[in-house]
C-alpha angles and dihedrals in degrees: 000000000000124000097248095062127102091236093057094040101047104023116019099040100044090049094046094048091047090051092047092056095043094050120093110256093248089055099048096089092053091045091052092045090053093046090048092053090048090048088054094043091054091066100026112026093162094056102049089101087054090057094046090050091052091053093051092043093056095039092052088044091057093049090049091051089055093046092053090048095108103014141007117274113222088340095309115125125200092264092049091051090048091048094050094045093050091040091052092049090049092047091056090048093047095046097050101032107028110023094086090049094048092047094048093052091046090051092050087056093048091048088053088055093047092247127138117271126245112256103227134153107195120218121244115265114261114234114262098354094140090057100042092044092052091047091051093048092050088056096052093043094046089050090052092047089049090239091121132030121240115269108225097182109085093203089057093049093045089050090053093056100037104034100144103221090067101021101098104038112000154205088223100234122203115231090230088057095058104021094102090043094056091052096045130001138156126216106215129190092243091049094047091047090049090051093051092051093044090051092049090051091049091045093050089049091054101041102031101040112011097048098048088046092048091053091055093043091051093048092050099042090049088064119100113250090248093062095052122104122194091253093052093044090052091047089050099052090039092056090044089052091058096035093056093046097047095040096052099035087045090054090048092048087052090050092051092046094049090049091053090052089058094042100262127127110212124192119260115255104191134038109177093291093178088066089062119122095208139025089248091057087044092059090046088058103032117081089337096185090057094045091050091047093056090043096051100036100034120008097050095042088053087056100270111213096326093100137056121320091249092052090046088054094047088048091052092046093050093047094051094041085058089042091058093045089051091058093055144341097251140099091242089062094046092050090047089053094044090048091054093044090054094048091048090051088050090053089059092059124102091236090059094047089049094053120024101044089054095056126099110282098243087052089055090052090048091049091052094044093048090056092047094049093048086051094051089058088068092042094054101036119093094223137020092238091056089046090054092046091048093051087053091053090053090064097041095258098106123112092259118173126219086253093055117144115260122221091238088070088071100035106096118156094263090056092049095050091045091052092049096045093040091053092046096054096039081075118070093267099124095051087048093054092044091052091051091049092048090051091048092050091045093054098040120083091195108116092192092059089051091051093046092052097049090043088052090053091051092050092049091050090047093053091044088056092047092049091048092049092046091053090049091050088049088058099252091132117122128178121268111283095232094069093136090069 
């Protein structure tokens, strides 16, 4: 069950909200945990036991870390407990997400040597395993570092790992960020109102922009390379650039909005990354909770940027190699990650500092967007070979045939308008307008103007919701793009 589906919008969410407010305050955490497990079971009934095992594993690991605070426990030191807990989490992730990829590549090597293949039937990928595993590991690591206190209530620990608004696709919430909110939180009218508005904005991003862009992307990327023209290739990757942003940021908006409806404050995950002027700025604004996770739990422990330039470059390359692998068990994701790691290492060189930051600002934006778009080709392509051929097509060097598909075949008015509006609002236009309106309302003593502005916002949100619901009813819904997670 995903957020942008009729059964979630018109059945699951209203019932859960009603039950939450009817529950006694002391029972709300148990209720939300039960609802979250049901939510997960709806999409992954086979792996509910895995989810519960993850809760118990990390809850017990936290207790063991507290027990070994002053002395070893049955010969186990704090470091040993941490290593076992992190290792167990990673083993689950590797088995369910990467075992098939590893065996397939090993079998390819054995076949090249004329050796027998390894018989293996990989398990299906549990929904959201990358997200809830990273959250669980952050809890254990923060307890070990004494950045968070041990949670002794198993229901509270389970709720942190399984809370349904951010269970499937983030944001990745640190335990220290929500620990006090799990124990005691209050749902206020302004907070609930903000949550509804934020959810509607995210839903409209997903349904009104990401879905139409995804339909064009799928049609173009399904073409053989020989049928691609440069125009069609550029249209395909432009649509995908908007699709992945509005899909993922829309889902994050919905998660933040849902959290606010239940009294939680989740961290922001996107801050107009396509307006960045360097790749470093891009990663400070794109999937910020994942970026900060890799920074705090991998990059800094590796030495960060405190060592030589070469070692810093190796650290960046390592982090983004693993970041790519985290996104999916495939060579295209690995190449995408390594490409970003190399570009980030390049941005730390003296040559880059002497060139790019001195350029005209629009040129800096184009430089950054160019790197990001080239990277998205690998992220979207099924194979590295297809990605390389696609990149060649972008610059008119592909094996295009005289009967190649022209971009105009896919450019109906709806696609053009969605491209224009999506490109416009990928920049910080909405915050700029909100700031100006707030300043206007703050200066103006006219109460009628204030009422008109806020009424207008409500009307816009209402029609955005109606338009999203109409698109869903018309069958334009497609599954969340990060299905590989």
